[in-house]
VOPAGU-2260 file (C-alpha; in pm, 1 decimal, decimal comma):
REM VOPAGU-2260
SITE   aa  ch    i         X         Y         Z
SITE  MET   A    0    3660,8    -929,1   -3167,2
SITE  VAL   A    1    3998,6   -1095,9   -3180,0
SITE  PRO   A    2    4239,0   -1094,7   -2886,0
SITE  LEU   A    3    4546,8   -1293,2   -2860,7
SITE  PRO   A    4    4887,2   -1400,6   -2787,4
SITE  LEU   A    5    5007,7   -1431,5   -3144,1
SITE  LEU   A    6    5193,3   -1106,6   -3111,6
SITE  SER   A    7    5522,5   -1297,1   -3132,4
SITE  ALA   A    8    5440,9   -1394,3   -3488,2
SITE  SER   A    9    5391,3   -1031,2   -3584,4
SITE  GLN   A   10    5702,9    -911,7   -3405,3
SITE  GLN   A   11    5960,2   -1141,5   -3557,1
SITE  ASN   A   12    6067,7    -847,4   -3761,0
SITE  ALA   A   13    6117,1    -502,8   -3608,8
SITE  ALA   A   14    5969,0    -354,2   -3920,6
SITE  ASP   A   15    5634,1    -508,4   -3817,4
SITE  ALA   A   16    5604,7    -281,6   -3511,8
SITE  PRO   A   17    5313,7     -34,3   -3548,4
SITE  THR   A   18    5409,4     317,5   -3645,8
SITE  GLY   A   19    5225,8     640,8   -3720,5
SITE  HIS   A   20    4850,6     606,1   -3742,2
SITE  ALA   A   21    4872,4     231,7   -3675,1
SITE  TRP   A   22    5038,2     308,7   -3341,7
SITE  THR   A   23    4757,6     553,4   -3256,0
SITE  TRP   A   24    4490,4     300,6   -3344,2
SITE  THR   A   25    4668,2      36,6   -3138,1
SITE  TRP   A   26    4639,3     254,5   -2828,6
SITE  VAL   A   27    4275,9     331,0   -2908,2
SITE  VAL   A   28    4198,2     -41,2   -2928,3
SITE  VAL   A   29    4387,3    -101,5   -2602,9
SITE  ALA   A   30    4182,3     171,0   -2431,7
SITE  VAL   A   31    3854,5      30,1   -2563,8
SITE  PHE   A   32    3936,9    -325,4   -2453,0
SITE  SER   A   33    4044,9    -198,6   -2110,8
SITE  LEU   A   34    3717,6      -8,0   -2073,6
SITE  GLY   A   35    3524,0    -324,3   -2156,6
SITE  ALA   A   36    3714,3    -517,4   -1889,2
SITE  VAL   A   37    3629,5    -249,2   -1633,0
SITE  LEU   A   38    3259,3    -241,6   -1722,0
SITE  ARG   A   39    3194,7    -614,2   -1745,6
SITE  ARG   A   40    3092,4    -671,9   -1382,3
SITE  VAL   A   41    2868,7    -368,4   -1338,6
SITE  TYR   A   42    2740,4    -320,5   -1694,7
SITE  PRO   A   43    2785,7    -652,3   -1879,7
SITE  ARG   A   44    2571,5    -546,0   -2174,1
SITE  ALA   A   45    2768,3    -224,6   -2225,7
SITE  ALA   A   46    3095,2    -416,1   -2185,1
SITE  PHE   A   47    2993,7    -654,6   -2462,4
SITE  LEU   A   48    2918,9    -366,4   -2699,3
SITE  VAL   A   49    3242,9    -185,2   -2608,7
SITE  VAL   A   50    3459,1    -492,8   -2668,5
SITE  ALA   A   51    3275,9    -560,2   -2995,2
SITE  LEU   A   52    3359,3    -205,1   -3101,5
SITE  GLY   A   53    3723,5    -261,8   -3007,4
SITE  GLY   A   54    3729,4    -581,9   -3211,1
SITE  VAL   A   55    3597,0    -399,0   -3516,3
SITE  GLY   A   56    3862,7    -130,5   -3470,5
SITE  GLN   A   57    4137,0    -390,8   -3448,6
SITE  LEU   A   58    4001,4    -565,5   -3756,5
SITE  PHE   A   59    4016,9    -252,8   -3972,2
SITE  PHE   A   60    4305,7     -45,4   -3834,5
SITE  THR   A   61    4572,8    -252,0   -3656,8
SITE  GLU   A   62    4696,3    -607,2   -3639,6
SITE  ALA   A   63    4886,3    -555,3   -3313,9
SITE  ILE   A   64    4788,6    -773,4   -3017,0
SITE  SER   A   65    4827,6    -641,4   -2661,8
SITE  ALA   A   66    4763,0    -763,5   -2309,2
SITE  ALA   A   67    4437,8    -565,9   -2313,7
SITE  SER   A   68    4305,3    -817,8   -2566,2
SITE  PHE   A   69    4248,2   -1056,8   -2275,6
SITE  ALA   A   70    3938,5    -846,0   -2207,6
SITE  VAL   A   71    3773,2   -1034,0   -2494,3
SITE  PRO   A   72    3755,3   -1380,6   -2328,7
SITE  MET   A   73    3667,4   -1213,3   -1998,0
SITE  VAL   A   74    3370,6   -1032,7   -2152,0
SITE  LEU   A   75    3269,2   -1345,7   -2343,1
SITE  TYR   A   76    3255,8   -1533,9   -2011,7
SITE  THR   A   77    3047,9   -1258,1   -1850,7
SITE  THR   A   78    2809,1   -1238,1   -2146,3
SITE  ALA   A   79    2752,2   -1613,0   -2154,4
SITE  LYS   A   80    2692,1   -1615,8   -1777,6
SITE  TRP   A   81    2479,1   -1305,8   -1721,1
SITE  GLY   A   82    2359,2   -1186,7   -2061,7
SITE  SER   A   83    2037,5   -1280,8   -2236,6
SITE  ARG   A   84    2026,8   -1599,4   -2439,1
SITE  ARG   A   85    2015,1   -1396,8   -2760,8
SITE  ARG   A   86    2325,1   -1198,3   -2668,0
SITE  ALA   A   87    2504,7   -1514,8   -2559,1
SITE  ARG   A   88    2437,2   -1673,5   -2898,6
SITE  ILE   A   89    2568,9   -1364,0   -3075,2
SITE  ALA   A   90    2885,2   -1390,3   -2866,2
SITE  LEU   A   91    2920,3   -1757,0   -2964,4
SITE  VAL   A   92    2895,5   -1665,5   -3332,9
SITE  ALA   A   93    3167,4   -1403,4   -3278,4
SITE  VAL   A   94    3392,0   -1675,4   -3131,9
SITE  PHE   A   95    3401,5   -1849,1   -3471,0
SITE  VAL   A   96    3369,8   -1553,1   -3707,2
SITE  GLY   A   97    3603,2   -1302,9   -3537,4
SITE  PRO   A   98    3930,7   -1499,5   -3561,3
SITE  GLY   A   99    3858,1   -1591,1   -3923,2
SITE  LEU   A  100    3807,8   -1227,2   -4019,7
SITE  TYR   A  101    4121,2   -1127,7   -3831,2
SITE  PHE   A  102    4348,5   -1371,7   -4015,2
SITE  ALA   A  103    4180,8   -1301,8   -4347,9
SITE  ARG   A  104    4250,6    -929,9   -4295,9
SITE  TRP   A  105    4599,9    -940,3   -4145,2
SITE  GLY   A  106    4738,1   -1279,5   -4247,9
SITE  THR   A  107    4958,6   -1126,6   -4518,1
SITE  ASN   A  108    5101,4    -862,0   -4283,2
SITE  LEU   A  109    5180,0   -1130,4   -4025,7
SITE  GLU   A  110    5358,3   -1335,9   -4293,2
SITE  LEU   A  111    5168,8   -1652,3   -4201,2
SITE  ASN   A  112    5138,9   -1950,4   -4430,9
SITE  LEU   A  113    4817,4   -2153,0   -4451,4
SITE  ARG   A  114    4921,5   -2400,9   -4183,5
SITE  ASP   A  115    5019,8   -2129,3   -3936,2
SITE  GLY   A  116    4701,4   -1937,5   -4012,4
SITE  LEU   A  117    4484,8   -2244,4   -3945,6
SITE  PHE   A  118    4675,0   -2314,9   -3626,1
SITE  GLY   A  119    4626,7   -1956,5   -3509,1
SITE  TYR   A  120    4256,8   -1966,8   -3597,8
SITE  CYS   A  121    4201,0   -2292,3   -3406,4
SITE  PHE   A  122    4396,0   -2159,1   -3109,9
SITE  LEU   A  123    4182,6   -1845,9   -3092,5
SITE  VAL   A  124    3853,2   -2032,5   -3137,3
SITE  ILE   A  125    3940,1   -2285,5   -2867,7
SITE  SER   A  126    4056,1   -2015,1   -2625,2
SITE  LEU   A  127    3750,1   -1798,3   -2673,4
SITE  GLY   A  128    3521,0   -2102,2   -2685,9
SITE  ILE   A  129    3646,0   -2223,8   -2347,7
SITE  ALA   A  130    3564,0   -1885,3   -2196,0
SITE  TRP   A  131    3214,6   -1894,4   -2347,4
SITE  VAL   A  132    3147,8   -2253,8   -2237,4
SITE  LEU   A  133    3255,4   -2177,5   -1880,9
SITE  GLY   A  134    3019,3   -1881,9   -1867,3
SITE  ASP   A  135    2730,5   -2080,2   -2013,3
SITE  SER   A  136    2785,2   -2365,1   -1766,8
SITE  MET   A  137    2775,6   -2115,4   -1480,0
SITE  ARG   A  138    2447,7   -1978,5   -1618,6
SITE  THR   A  139    2300,7   -2329,0   -1629,2
SITE  ARG   A  140    2419,3   -2403,6   -1278,5
SITE  ARG   A  141    2275,8   -2077,2   -1145,7
SITE  ALA   A  142    1940,2   -2144,9   -1312,1
SITE  TYR   A  143    1936,0   -2496,7   -1166,5
SITE  TYR   A  144    1995,4   -2372,1    -813,0
SITE  ALA   A  145    1735,0   -2099,4    -857,7
SITE  GLU   A  146    1483,3   -2361,6    -968,3
SITE  LEU   A  147    1565,2   -2575,0    -664,3
SITE  GLU   A  148    1515,8   -2278,4    -431,7
SITE  GLU   A  149    1187,6   -2186,3    -597,7
SITE  ARG   A  150    1066,1   -2545,6    -576,6
SITE  ALA   A  151    1160,7   -2568,1    -209,4
SITE  ALA   A  152     979,1   -2242,6    -135,6
SITE  ARG   A  153     673,4   -2364,4    -324,5
SITE  LEU   A  154     668,8   -2695,8    -139,3
SITE  GLU   A  155     704,9   -2520,1     193,2
SITE  PHE   A  156     420,2   -2286,7     105,9
SITE  GLU   A  157     200,1   -2578,0       1,6
SITE  ARG   A  158     278,1   -2764,6     324,4
SITE  ASP   A  159     175,0   -2458,3     521,6
SITE  GLN   A  160    -142,7   -2432,1     317,5
SITE  GLN   A  161    -221,0   -2799,0     375,8
SITE  ALA   A  162    -169,6   -2752,6     748,3
SITE  GLN   A  163    -397,0   -2449,2     749,8
SITE  ILE   A  164    -661,6   -2632,9     549,1
SITE  ALA   A  165    -645,5   -2928,6     786,9
SITE  ALA   A  166    -674,8   -2697,0    1087,5
SITE  ALA   A  167    -968,7   -2514,5     931,0
SITE  ALA   A  168   -1138,1   -2846,0     853,3
SITE  GLU   A  169   -1094,4   -2960,8    1212,3
SITE  ARG   A  170   -1234,4   -2634,4    1342,7
SITE  SER   A  171   -1528,4   -2673,1    1105,1
SITE  ARG   A  172   -1591,5   -3024,2    1235,9
SITE  ILE   A  173   -1577,8   -2899,1    1593,6
SITE  ALA   A  174   -1810,9   -2612,7    1507,3
SITE  ARG   A  175   -2063,8   -2854,5    1357,3
SITE  GLU   A  176   -2041,4   -3077,8    1661,0
SITE  LEU   A  177   -2077,6   -2778,7    1891,5
SITE  HIS   A  178   -2378,7   -2664,7    1691,1
SITE  ASP   A  179   -2538,9   -3007,2    1726,7
SITE  VAL   A  180   -2476,6   -3013,1    2101,2
SITE  VAL   A  181   -2603,2   -2661,5    2163,6
SITE  ALA   A  182   -2903,1   -2687,4    1930,0
SITE  HIS   A  183   -3020,3   -3014,8    2080,3
SITE  ASN   A  184   -2974,3   -2921,9    2444,7
SITE  VAL   A  185   -3111,8   -2569,6    2409,3
SITE  SER   A  186   -3421,5   -2699,9    2233,2
SITE  VAL   A  187   -3473,9   -2947,3    2519,6
SITE  ILE   A  188   -3428,8   -2668,7    2773,2
SITE  VAL   A  189   -3679,4   -2443,5    2594,1
SITE  VAL   A  190   -3942,4   -2717,8    2572,2
SITE  GLN   A  191   -3899,2   -2816,3    2937,3
SITE  ALA   A  192   -3906,7   -2453,0    3048,3
SITE  ASP   A  193   -4234,8   -2396,1    2864,2
SITE  GLY   A  194   -4383,7   -2707,6    3020,6
SITE  ALA   A  195   -4265,4   -2611,2    3366,9
SITE  GLY   A  196   -4416,7   -2265,8    3327,8
SITE  ARG   A  197   -4755,3   -2410,3    3241,4
SITE  ALA   A  198   -4747,2   -2682,1    3510,8
SITE  ILE   A  199   -4603,7   -2484,6    3800,8
SITE  GLY   A  200   -4949,0   -2391,1    3933,5
SITE  THR   A  201   -5140,5   -2711,2    3865,4
SITE  ALA   A  202   -4874,6   -2985,9    3880,4
SITE  PRO   A  203   -4578,1   -2878,9    4094,6
SITE  ASP   A  204   -4421,2   -3225,6    4078,5
SITE  LYS   A  205   -4411,7   -3220,6    3698,6
SITE  ALA   A  206   -4279,6   -2866,1    3706,3
SITE  ARG   A  207   -4002,7   -2972,5    3943,8
SITE  GLU   A  208   -3923,8   -3269,5    3719,5
SITE  ALA   A  209   -3901,7   -3036,0    3420,7
SITE  LEU   A  210   -3667,1   -2806,8    3611,8
SITE  ASP   A  211   -3448,2   -3104,9    3702,6
SITE  THR   A  212   -3435,4   -3199,8    3336,0
SITE  ILE   A  213   -3338,4   -2843,1    3247,5
SITE  ALA   A  214   -3056,9   -2847,0    3502,5
SITE  LYS   A  215   -2931,3   -3187,3    3387,2
SITE  THR   A  216   -2945,5   -3089,7    3021,3
SITE  GLY   A  217   -2768,2   -2760,3    3092,4
SITE  ARG   A  218   -2489,3   -2939,2    3277,0
SITE  GLU   A  219   -2446,5   -3186,1    2991,1
SITE  ALA   A  220   -2429,8   -2899,7    2743,3
SITE  LEU   A  221   -2167,2   -2723,4    2954,5
SITE  VAL   A  222   -1955,9   -3039,8    2971,8
SITE  GLU   A  223   -1971,2   -3085,4    2594,5
SITE  MET   A  224   -1888,5   -2721,5    2527,6
SITE  ARG   A  225   -1594,0   -2731,0    2769,2
SITE  ARG   A  226   -1461,8   -3038,4    2591,7
SITE  LEU   A  227   -1492,6   -2887,2    2246,9
SITE  LEU   A  228   -1362,8   -2544,9    2342,8
SITE  GLY   A  229   -1073,7   -2710,3    2522,1
SITE  VAL   A  230    -968,0   -2865,1    2191,7
SITE  LEU   A  231    -974,4   -2520,2    2031,7
SITE  ARG   A  232    -771,5   -2365,9    2313,8
SITE  ALA   A  233    -514,2   -2643,0    2282,4
SITE  GLU   A  234    -415,1   -2506,5    1941,7
SITE  ASN   A  235    -166,0   -2228,9    1891,7
SITE  GLU   A  236    -265,7   -1951,6    2129,6
SITE  THR   A  237    -115,2   -1685,1    1905,2
SITE  GLU   A  238    -354,2   -1780,4    1627,5
SITE  GLY   A  239    -644,6   -1667,6    1839,9
SITE  MET   A  240    -475,5   -1329,5    1886,4
SITE  THR   A  241    -458,7   -1271,2    1510,0
SITE  PRO   A  242    -751,8   -1079,3    1356,0
SITE  GLN   A  243    -964,5   -1279,0    1114,6
SITE  PRO   A  244    -879,6   -1195,7     752,3
SITE  SER   A  245   -1123,8    -997,3     541,4
SITE  LEU   A  246   -1146,9    -831,3     200,9
SITE  GLY   A  247    -884,5    -579,3     305,5
SITE  HIS   A  248    -627,5    -861,0     316,9
SITE  LEU   A  249    -675,8    -976,1     -44,0
SITE  ASP   A  250    -368,1    -786,6    -165,5
SITE  ASP   A  251    -156,1    -973,7      89,2
SITE  LEU   A  252    -310,2   -1305,0     -18,2
SITE  VAL   A  253    -239,5   -1235,1    -386,9
SITE  ALA   A  254     118,1   -1133,5    -304,8
SITE  GLN   A  255     166,1   -1449,0     -98,7
SITE  VAL   A  256      45,1   -1671,0    -382,5
SITE  GLY   A  257     263,2   -1475,3    -626,0
SITE  ARG   A  258     570,2   -1548,8    -415,2
SITE  ALA   A  259     489,2   -1917,6    -452,2
SITE  GLY   A  260     533,5   -1891,2    -829,4
SITE  MET   A  261     180,8   -1833,1    -964,9
SITE  SER   A  262      69,3   -1513,7   -1138,0
SITE  VAL   A  263    -255,6   -1374,9    -993,0
SITE  GLY   A  264    -448,5   -1065,4   -1101,8
SITE  LEU   A  265    -692,0    -892,4    -866,2
SITE  THR   A  266    -975,0    -667,2    -991,6
SITE  VAL   A  267   -1227,1    -484,2    -772,4
SITE  GLU   A  268   -1539,6    -336,2    -932,8
SITE  GLY   A  269   -1827,8    -136,9    -793,3
SITE  VAL   A  270   -1846,0      92,4    -493,2
SITE  PRO   A  271   -1673,8     -81,8    -200,6
SITE  ILE   A  272   -1885,4    -116,1     109,8
SITE  ASP   A  273   -1812,3    -263,4     449,4
SITE  PRO   A  274   -2002,3    -594,3     460,6
SITE  SER   A  275   -2052,6    -792,4     776,6
SITE  ARG   A  276   -1753,8    -975,1     917,1
SITE  THR   A  277   -1912,5   -1306,7     824,9
SITE  VAL   A  278   -1952,8   -1207,8     459,4
SITE  ALA   A  279   -1600,1   -1062,1     442,6
SITE  LEU   A  280   -1444,4   -1370,8     602,6
SITE  THR   A  281   -1643,9   -1605,1     378,6
SITE  ALA   A  282   -1535,0   -1415,2      67,4
SITE  TYR   A  283   -1170,4   -1426,0     174,2
SITE  ARG   A  284   -1181,6   -1800,5     246,3
SITE  ILE   A  285   -1347,4   -1879,4     -86,2
SITE  ILE   A  286   -1082,1   -1684,8    -277,5
SITE  GLN   A  287    -805,8   -1845,8     -71,3
SITE  GLU   A  288    -936,7   -2196,8    -133,0
SITE  ALA   A  289    -991,9   -2133,6    -504,9
SITE  LEU   A  290    -634,3   -2007,7    -548,5
SITE  THR   A  291    -504,3   -2307,4    -355,0
SITE  ASN   A  292    -692,0   -2541,5    -590,3
SITE  THR   A  293    -558,1   -2352,4    -892,2
SITE  ARG   A  294    -202,7   -2390,2    -770,1
SITE  LYS   A  295    -251,1   -2762,0    -707,7
SITE  HIS   A  296    -459,7   -2866,7   -1007,9
SITE  ALA   A  297    -429,2   -2611,1   -1289,1
SITE  GLY   A  298     -91,6   -2730,0   -1410,6
SITE  PRO   A  299     244,9   -2555,7   -1448,1
SITE  GLN   A  300     264,5   -2191,8   -1557,2
SITE  ALA   A  301    -106,7   -2140,0   -1482,6
SITE  THR   A  302    -234,4   -1790,7   -1408,7
SITE  ALA   A  303    -540,2   -1688,1   -1209,7
SITE  LYS   A  304    -771,8   -1387,1   -1208,3
SITE  VAL   A  305    -978,8   -1274,9    -910,6
SITE  LEU   A  306   -1278,1   -1046,1    -958,2
SITE  VAL   A  307   -1456,1    -889,2    -660,2
SITE  ARG   A  308   -1770,6    -700,7    -762,2
SITE  TYR   A  309   -1980,1    -501,9    -513,8
SITE  LEU   A  310   -2346,4    -524,6    -617,8
SITE  GLU   A  311   -2639,3    -351,0    -452,4
SITE  GLN   A  312   -2759,5    -651,4    -254,7
SITE  ALA   A  313   -2472,2    -897,6    -268,5
SITE  LEU   A  314   -2100,9    -947,1    -313,9
SITE  GLU   A  315   -2001,0   -1127,1    -633,4
SITE  LEU   A  316   -1680,4   -1330,6    -655,6
SITE  ARG   A  317   -1525,0   -1482,0    -965,5
SITE  ILE   A  318   -1198,7   -1673,9    -942,4
SITE  GLY   A  319   -1080,0   -1822,7   -1271,2
SITE  ASP   A  320    -765,2   -1977,3   -1409,8
SITE  ASP   A  321    -632,8   -2077,7   -1749,9
SITE  GLY   A  322    -509,1   -2419,6   -1637,7
SITE  ARG   A  323    -581,1   -2749,4   -1802,5
SITE  GLY   A  324    -800,3   -2878,0   -1519,1
SITE  ALA   A  325    -616,4   -3209,4   -1513,2
SITE  GLN   A  326    -674,0   -3470,1   -1251,6
SITE  ALA   A  327    -435,2   -3442,6    -960,2
SITE  PRO   A  328    -338,3   -3726,3    -724,8
SITE  GLY   A  329    -573,5   -3747,5    -431,3
SITE  ASP   A  330    -432,9   -3603,6    -113,1
SITE  GLY   A  331    -691,3   -3751,5     117,2
SITE  MET   A  332    -823,9   -3411,7     221,7
SITE  GLY   A  333   -1141,4   -3328,6      27,3
SITE  HIS   A  334   -1236,8   -3050,6     267,1
SITE  GLY   A  335   -1204,5   -2745,5      42,8
SITE  LEU   A  336   -1525,5   -2776,4    -157,7
SITE  ILE   A  337   -1720,5   -2885,8     150,2
SITE  GLY   A  338   -1597,1   -2583,1     342,0
SITE  MET   A  339   -1688,9   -2342,9      61,1
SITE  ARG   A  340   -2033,4   -2499,2      22,1
SITE  GLU   A  341   -2106,4   -2476,4     394,9
SITE  ARG   A  342   -1989,2   -2116,2     421,6
SITE  VAL   A  343   -2201,8   -2005,0     126,6
SITE  ALA   A  344   -2503,8   -2202,0     247,1
SITE  MET   A  345   -2476,1   -2032,2     586,5
SITE  LEU   A  346   -2525,5   -1697,8     408,7
SITE  ASP   A  347   -2806,8   -1826,9     183,9
SITE  GLY   A  348   -2578,4   -1749,6    -108,4
SITE  ARG   A  349   -2489,3   -1924,4    -431,0
SITE  LEU   A  350   -2180,3   -2123,3    -527,9
SITE  ASP   A  351   -2103,8   -2254,8    -877,4
SITE  ILE   A  352   -1788,0   -2442,7    -969,5
SITE  GLY   A  353   -1709,7   -2566,4   -1317,3
SITE  PRO   A  354   -1525,6   -2511,1   -1646,3
SITE  ASP   A  355   -1505,3   -2160,6   -1785,7
SITE  PRO   A  356   -1642,1   -2107,4   -2139,2
SITE  ASP   A  357   -1313,8   -1938,3   -2236,2
SITE  GLY   A  358   -1106,5   -2226,1   -2100,8
SITE  GLY   A  359    -971,9   -2310,5   -1759,9
SITE  TRP   A  360   -1168,0   -2333,9   -1437,7
SITE  MET   A  361   -1406,7   -2097,3   -1264,2
SITE  VAL   A  362   -1538,3   -2055,3    -910,6
SITE  TYR   A  363   -1838,8   -1824,7    -885,3
SITE  ALA   A  364   -1997,0   -1712,4    -557,5
SITE  LEU   A  365   -2275,6   -1469,9    -475,6
SITE  LEU   A  366   -2288,7   -1364,9    -109,7
SITE  PRO   A  367   -2587,1   -1157,1       7,0
SITE  TYR   A  368   -2510,2    -868,4     239,3
SITE  GLY   A  369   -2802,8    -964,0     465,5
SITE  THR   A  370   -2788,9   -1151,6     793,5
SITE  VAL   A  371   -2675,8   -1512,0     818,9
SITE  GLY   A  372   -2948,6   -1745,8     701,9
SITE  SER   A  373   -3056,0   -2089,7     807,1
SITE  GLY   A  374   -2829,8   -2261,5     560,4
SITE  SER   A  375   -3116,1   -2455,5     408,7
SITE  ARG   A  376   -3088,8   -2294,3      67,4
SITE  ALA   A  377   -2926,2   -2522,4    -189,3
SITE  VAL   A  378   -2577,2   -2446,1    -308,3
SITE  THR   A  379   -2593,3   -2540,0    -672,2
SITE  ALA   A  380   -2347,7   -2647,3    -936,1
SITE  ALA   A  381   -2585,7   -2549,4   -1213,0
SITE  SER   A  382   -2503,8   -2251,8   -1426,0
SITE  THR   A  383   -2652,3   -1967,6   -1623,1
SITE  PRO   A  384   -2525,9   -1816,4   -1947,2
SITE  ALA   A  385   -2255,7   -1557,0   -1909,8
SITE  ARG   A  386   -2272,5   -1216,7   -2074,2
SITE  ARG   A  387   -1994,4   -1176,3   -2326,2
SITE  SER   A  388   -1954,5    -797,6   -2320,6
SITE  GLY   A  389   -1694,5    -670,5   -2079,3
SITE  ALA   A  390   -1652,2    -848,3   -1749,9
SITE  ARG   A  391   -1886,6   -1143,5   -1731,5
SITE  THR   A  392   -2141,3   -1188,9   -1461,1
SITE  GLY   A  393   -2306,6   -1505,9   -1349,4
SITE  PRO   A  394   -2165,0   -1851,3   -1290,0
SITE  PRO   A  395   -1965,4   -2065,0   -1535,3
SITE  ARG   A  396   -2143,5   -2284,7   -1783,6
SITE  GLY   A  397   -2123,2   -2659,0   -1796,5
SITE  ASP   A  398   -2184,7   -2956,3   -1574,6
SITE  GLY   A  399   -1986,6   -2831,7   -1279,2
SITE  ALA   A  400   -2089,6   -3115,6   -1048,5
SITE  ALA   A  401   -1953,0   -3380,3   -1281,9
SITE  ILE   A  402   -1625,8   -3205,7   -1355,2
SITE  ARG   A  403   -1557,3   -3121,1    -992,5
SITE  MET   A  404   -1476,7   -3485,3    -933,6
SITE  ARG   A  405   -1209,0   -3475,5   -1202,6
SITE  ARG   A  406   -1057,1   -3148,2   -1087,7
SITE  GLY   A  407   -1029,1   -3231,6    -718,9
SITE  ASP   A  408   -1177,3   -3102,3    -396,8
SITE  ALA   A  409    -863,7   -3015,9    -201,7
């Protein structure tokens, strides 16, 4: 692959002009170089091979240099900019080897002494090297800007996730407060109503007092509920119009996390059924929170795997990653693990979080299909041995409670 404007050296004598077969090969080389110049923008790989073929033809059959030889630095620039790193390195080797082979082959025909040959070699190497360096610098610049765009998109996605987590935590706090208000006041109303029913015939005054207490308690409960529900209505009204996510939205969740730069695999096993909306929403939120923690704490280039297994009596979830589980700076949130624990406890399910025996981190959840329970059942961080054949079942092994503090609760 040797272009170049040293034609004047070979044309000092008219006898040096190509004739016969040499003239034919000169035109063939010109056509090949021209084809490479045409292909370089659309098919850079093919252009590189075509120009390499033209360089070999020039090396063996003709020493003539033409304007079409300028296709060589053009294709070198394109290869260094858009080609693979391996192909770019091959092109760089050709920058140094090609001119040397050319002058070794045709130096005698060009009537060049050693000094002129070295000058011509250096001129060619510098010319072709500049083209290659320009292309490589453009590659580096393009990769830098792509990394900046990817980082900006990732940061924006994480900010949105943090906002959603904060909003969900606030709604959870309001729900707990609403539960406390309703449970307390309704229990008072029930007790007073029972007492009024028993005393209405024998002690009308006490029955009337009980009814007054019922009315007062009911009004207080209404005031508290209006206050709490008013806070919920003050949030984005469009959010309330959006259907709650469920298991049918897992593909969208995985795609969304993938766009943020993390590879996620989703596997569904068993015969899919249609669980209750509470179970489906809880499963979705657990997977969402686990993937968020993986992205934040598992380290760069981490990958995650999500397994959803439909059992006869329960839905099994396993979300694992291959990250290092390093400690991340505290973000002051700490709501993720609490939210998962409360959701699973509401279903009388099981939640285990800890290191995976094969490395990385694992979140395991078992959600019964039955009705919502009292939430009194313990959500444990203990573990049971995992079966090694095929897809594992059961929670991860290890002291999950201790390691959770090192991994983070965001």
